[in-house]
N, C-alpha and C positions, 0 to 999 in steps of 0.2 A: 452550364451555370455561370453566372457572372461573378467576377471577383469581388471580394469585400471592398467597400468604398469607405476610406477613412473619413471623408467629408460627411458621410451619412451616419456614421457611428455616434452614439451618445453613451456616456458613462451611465450604466444602470447597475445598481448594487443594492442589496438588502441583506438581511440576516438569513441563516440557514432555515430557521423556522418559518419566517415570513415568505420565503421563496415557495415552500410547500403550500402555505395558505393561499397565496396568490394563484397558484396553479389550480387549486381546488375551487376558488372563486370562479374561475373561467371555465373549467372543465370538470365539474364534480362527478360526472358519471363515466368519464373516460378512464381507461386502464392507466394506472400509475406503475404498478409492479406486476410482472407476470412471471410465474414459475411453471415448470412443466405440469404440475398437478392443480394449480389454482391461480387466482389473480385477485388484485385489490384495486378498486377505483380510488381516485383522488379523495373523494368524499369519505370513503371508508378509512383510508389511511389517516386522514386528519382526525377523524373521530377517535381512532385507536391511539394515535400519538398524543392527543390531548388527555386521554385517560391516563396514559403513562406519565405525562407531565404532572397531573394532579396527584398521582400516587407518589411520585418522587418528592414533590413539594410537601406532602403530608408526612413523608419519612424524614423531613428536615433538610432536604437538599436546598442549598441557597445559590443564588446567581453567582457564577464564577467558580463554584466548586467543581471537582473533577469526578465524573461518573464513568466507570469502565464497562466495556461490552466484551464479553468473552464467549463467543458462540460462532458457529458457522453461518454462512450466508443463508438468510431465512426472512420470512415476513417479520418475525419477532425482532430481528436485528434492525430492520428498517423502522419499524414502529417505535422501538425504544430509542434509536438514534435521534429521530425527530422529536420524540418526547423530551429527551434531554435538552435539545436546542430550545424548544418552546418553554422549558422551565428556566432558561437562562443559564444553564450549567454548561460545562465544557465536556464534549464528547471525547472519550478516550477508547478507541477501538484497540483491542489486545489481540495480537497474533494468535490464532487458534492452534497453532502448532507448537507454541512455547511449552517447554518442559517445566516441572515444578520450580526449579531454581530460578528460571527466567521469569516465571509468573510472580514469584515472591519479590523479585527485584522491582518489577514494574508496579505492583500494587503499593509497595512501600515508597519507592522513589517518586511515583506519580501522585502521591497524596490522594489516592482514591478514597472517596467517602462512601460510595456505593459501587458494587460490582454486580452486574446482571449477567447470569450465565444460564446454562440449560442442562437438563438431565439426559438430553439426547446424546447418544454415543455416535460421533461423526468421524468417519474415516479412522475407526479404531481408537479414537480419543475419548476418554471418560473424564469430563471436566470436573465432576465431583471428586473423583479420586485424585486428580492432579492438584486441585485446590486444597484438599486435605493434607497432601504432602507439602505443598508450598506454605500453608498456614497451619502448622501443627496444633495450635491451640484452638482452632476454629470449632472442632467437634465438641469441645467441652464448654463452649460459651453458654452462659446462663440465659441471656436474652438475645436472640438473633437480630432483633431490630436495634439493639444498642450494644454492639460489639465493643470490646476493649482488649485488643490483641497486642501483645508485646512486639510481635514481628511486623505489625502494620497499625501503628497508633491512630492514624486518621480514619481508618476503615470502620464504618458504623454498621454496615450490613452487606450481606451477599444474598442476592435474590435469585431463586432457582426457578426457571421456567420449566413447566411440565407438571407431572403428578407426584413425583418423589418428594419425600419429606425428611431428608437426612438431618442429623443434628447439626446445629450451627447455621443452617441456611434458612432464609425466609421463603416459605412456599409461595408460588405464583399467586394462588387465589387469595392468600392472606394479604399479600402486598397490594394486589389490585383493589381489594376491598377498602384500602386506605383512601382511594380516590374520592369516595363519597363524602369525605370530610372537608374537601376543598372545592369551593365553587369555581366554575370555569372562568369567571371574570377575574379571579385572582391570578390565574395563569396569564391572561391577556395583559393584566397590569404589569406583571413581571416581564413578559415578552416585549412590551413596548418600551421598557427601560434598557434593553440591550443595544449597545452601540455596534456599528459595523466594524469598528476597529478593535472591539473586544475579541479575545481569543475564543474561538468557537470549537476548535478541534485540536487535540494533541495526539500525534501519531509517533510511536516509538520507531526509530530508524537506527540501524546499526551504523556505527562509525569506526574509527580506527582504534577506539578503546574497547576494553573487554565487555563493557555493558552498553546496551542501546541508549540513545538519547531521546528525550521527549521533545519532539519538534512542535513548536507552538505556531498555529496558523489562525489568523483572524477570520471572522465571517467574511469580510471583504475579500481576502485572499482567495478563499475557496469558491465563493459565489461568483465573484467578478471573473476569475480565471475560467470557471465553467461556462459563463456567458460568452466570454471572448472565444473560447474553443467551439462551443456548440452553435450558438445563434449567429455569430459573425464568421468564424473561419469555416466551419462545416455546414453552415446554413441549414441547420436542423429546423424542422417545423412541427406543428402539432400532430400532423399525420404520420410522423416518423416513429419507427419502432426500433430502439437502439439495443442491440444484444451485446452483453459482456458477461463472460463466465468467471471473471476474476473475483477472488474472495473480498468480501465487504470491508475487511479490516485493512485493505490496501488502498492507497491513494488512487491507484489506477482503476478502482471500482467506484469510489466515492465521486470522483471527478465526472465520469460520463453519466452517472445517475443524476447528479445535480444539473448537468448540462441539458439532459432531456427533460427533466422536471421544469426547467426554466421556460420551455416552450409548450409544456403540457402534453408531451408525447409519452410513450410507454417505455419503461426500462424492462428489458427481457433478460432474465438471468436464471441461475440454477444453484442448488445447494452445494453441489460439488460437480466438477467437470467430468462428464461422460460424453465421449465423442459421438456415439450413436444417438443418445438423447438430444445432444446439441444440434446435430444435423437435422433431425426431424422437427425440432423446435424452431429452428431458423426458417424452415419451410412452412410449418403450420401457422406460425405467428406472423408471417409476412415481414420478417425483419428487413429493414431498409438500410441500416447502418450497423457496423460491427466493430468491436474493440477487443480482438483477441490478443494483440500485442506481442505475445511471447512465442518463441519457436516451439516450445513443448505443446502448446495448445494447437497451433496450426499443423504441426506434424501429425498429431493424433487424428485431426480431422481428415487430412488428405490421404492418410493410410488406412482409414476405416473402410470396411467393405461396402458401406452404403454411400460413400462420398460421391461416386459417379451416378447414383440413382436419384439424388435429391436435387431439385431445381433451386439453384442459388442465384439465378439470373436477375431477380428483382432487387438484389442488394446493390445500392448505388454508391456506397462509401464504405471503405474498410481501412482501419488503422493497422497497417500490415508491417511496417518497418522492414520492407524488403532489403533495404541497404545493409542491414546487419543480420539477414537470414540466409540460410543456404539457398542456392539458386533453384534447386529442385522444388522447393516450397513455393517460391514466387511463380514459377511456370505453371504449377498445378492450380494455384489459386486464381491466377489470371485467366486460365482456360475455363474454370468453373464459374467465374464471376465476370463475364465479358463486359457487363455494363457498369461495373464498380470502378469508382475513382480510388486508386490505391494511394495512400499517403504514408509518409514517414514521420516519426515523432521523437523528440528528445525531451526528457523531463525528470523530475525527482520529487520526493516528498517535501523537501525544503522550499520548493517553489510552488506548492499547492498543485503539483502535477505538471502539466505541459508547459514547456518553455517555447519550443519551436515545433511547428508542424507544417506540412505542405499546404499551399493554397490550392484550391480546387482547379484553378486554371494554369497552374505551373506545368511546364512541359513534362511529359511522362518520364523522361530520363532523369529529371531532377527529383520527381516524386518517388521513384523506385531506387535511386542510387544515393540520395542524400536524405537528411532528416528535417527538412523544412526551414521556414523563416520564423523569426520571433512573433508571438502573438502581439496584437496592437497594445501598446502601452508598456511592453517589456523591452529592456535593453540587454543586448548580449555583446560581450567583448571576448576576444582571444588574446591573451597576454603571455609574454615570456615569463615563466615563474621565477626566473633569477633576476631579471631586470625590471619587470613590471611594465615593459613597453608593449604596445599593441603589435600584434603579429600582422603581417601582410596577407593578402589573399592566398589561400592554399597552405600557409604556414601553420604549423601546429603549436599549440600552447594550452594554457589552462582556460577553461570556460568560466567566465564571470557573468552573473545575471543580476539585474537591478529592476525594480518595479514594484507594483502594488501587491504582487503575489508572494514575495519572499517572506520567509519565516520571521516571526517576532523575536525569536531566539530559541535556545535550548533550555528546557526547564531546569532550574536550579544549577545551571552550569555556565556562569558568566565567562569563564576562561574559554570554553569551546565556542561560545557565541562570538567573543571578540576575535578568535582565530578565524571564524567563518565569514564574518561580515566586517568589511573594512570601514574606515572613517568616512568614506564617501558613499556608503550604503551598498557597495557591490558584494554580492554573495559569491564566495570562492568555492566552486563546486568540487575541485580536486579532480575533475575529469579532463581528459585530453581531447581537444577538438580543433576544428579548422573551419573557416568561412571561405566560400569561394567568391568569385567576382560578383555573383548575384546576391550575396548575403545569405546563402543557404548553408546550413550547418552540417558537419559530419562529426561523428563520435569515433575516437580512435583508442580509447582505453582509459585507465584511471591512474592518476598520480597517487591517490590514497592507497593504503594497504588494505584494499577491499576486494571482495569477490561478489559476483552477481550470479546467484544460482537459481536458474529458472525464473528470473525476475525478482528474486528476494535478495536484499542486501545482506551480506554476511561479513562481519569483521574478523579478519585473520586473528586478531588479538584475543577474541573471545574463545576461539577453538584452542589457541595456544595455551590460554589460561586453564582450560579444562584438562588438556593433556598433562600440563605441568603439576596438576594435583596428584598425579600418580607418584608414589614414593621412589620409583625407579627412573623417573625422567629428570634429567639435568636441564635440558633446554629443548624447546619445541619451536619449529617455524612452519607456518602454513602458507601454501601458495595455491593459486587457481590454475587448473589445467583444462584444456578444451574438452567438451563433451557434446556429442551430437544431439542429445535430447535437452540438456539443461544449459547449453552454451558453455558453462563453466562449472566445475565442481572442486571441492577442497581436497588437497593432498597434503600430508604432513611429513616433515623431516624431524627426526628425534635423535638427540644425543643422550645415551643412557648414563646413569651414574656409575662410577667405577665398581665393578664386581657385582652389579645387579642385572638380573636377566628379566627382560620384559619383551613380549612379542607383539606383532601387529594386531592380531585378533583381540588381544586383551585391551589394547589402547582404543581400538574402534568400539569395543563394547562399553568402555568407560564413557566415551563421547555419546554413544547411543542412549545411555542412561540419563545423561545430564543435559543434552542438547536436542533441539528440534532436528528431525531427520535430515533436512536439507543442509544442515551444518556439519554433519558427520563426515570425516575424511573418508574418501574412497580408497586411498592408498596410504600406507605408512612406510617410510624408508628410514633406515638407521645410518647415522654418520658418526665418524670419529673426529672429523675436522671440517670446519665451515669455510666456504668460499668468502673471503673478506675483501672489502675495500680498505681504506685507511682505518675506518672505525666502525663500519657497519657490515652486517651479513648481506651478501649479494643474493637476494632471493631470486632474481631473474636467472641466475646460473643454476640454482636448484631446480627451478621450473623447467628450464631448457634440458637439463639432465634427465628429468623424469619423462618429458615429452619424447625425447630421443629413445629412452628405454622402452616406452610403451608404443613407440612407432605411431604417434598421433599426428605427426606432420606439422 
């Protein structure tokens, strides 16, 4: 494959909704979304998405208002997501793992006017039960189409996909019937008024505060970044079939989906990750590009009993991130996919996904030992966090990013926005990185007090706040420790209040009730004295102490 040519590139950008319409204009009968059990063509997806846009419009959703999506990866998720975009509203995917307290915060803080969910129980999660706990007055609402809840003043309705009809929810059939009152031309009139710099997507991402922040991304940011990644860097074409098992509420699923839609190819995915189903799907659907990203997914694939039986040789591209994966995974994947170009990637929600990724003609050593070069149009600097001076080749510092794909800001949080984006427009990632003499990036950790558990951002402060709700806890500190499956998992250190007894199991159960499973500490240790610098607790010493105790190396 030839390298991307900057001279031949042209800036191409549209809105999220129009990107889908354009693909359907060109390839109406081609597969758009493929699940293990069924598939949708571009023409079918547009038809269903327009119906959702009409129903949302009939329910009073106005351009620029926020509509939430709380459901696992599914056809419904994709249809409603593009329906929201076509109606000119802002898509707000909600993490399907959130517990009631987390849901309550996002619904209220995000000013959601409509929330679409499902009666499907996915991975032991009952969304109806969780929402009733998050919104205690929902079940007693007199008119589900015109809610007035004290805990969520802006929320007007919660739409329930499926056949159930619990109190307070608008049943799917009733909501879909609203579409008949809105002519399709009204949607197109609204759609044509959306600007590419309007916010199209708000994703909640954990920061160093106890609550997640609503990250505002423009249509241009997500669409243009997807085009830069797919069409230009990965050279995807209409014939490609792009497999990604990542959950739809994650930027790492939205980005590759829009990238393959840009060229009219097929997005191949699954409701939840099952290694056996995934392997046979990769084979049956003739996947040509894959986006597994995280070590948890790749390790499940290579250790599955069918891994050696499935022909993966037709895969020509894999976003594998071998530079930050265990060596055994890299060896097994390269053996199984001898024709695949392996690439490394660095990115985050605040930059609409990918910032750097390998070029297809980069030397193998760079592609498997580093995380690539910036996408065209994005700037990356490594700076000394104390002096602000640029670091030299190989020197470590904070990664700064600037360009069309950076966030517009954090919703209703000007202080955090000002802290993250400086006066010159550089986004300060809080990540530690280095650039080599070729301009190739490597990630070395985080300055921020953050953990990354199986690809999910987790704020230590959020877990600490949960632990400190216990009447016997004086102070809690949370660190990340290595884990072979999730890369990093939380562990807690707790100082008890004098004369109060509280045990490890009790605190873990407290977290399990109030937090998503991936945020629950795997270990709790009790301390009487904290390791201190002049004024701060030295968390690295706590972490090192536990790593030594557990013999994690």
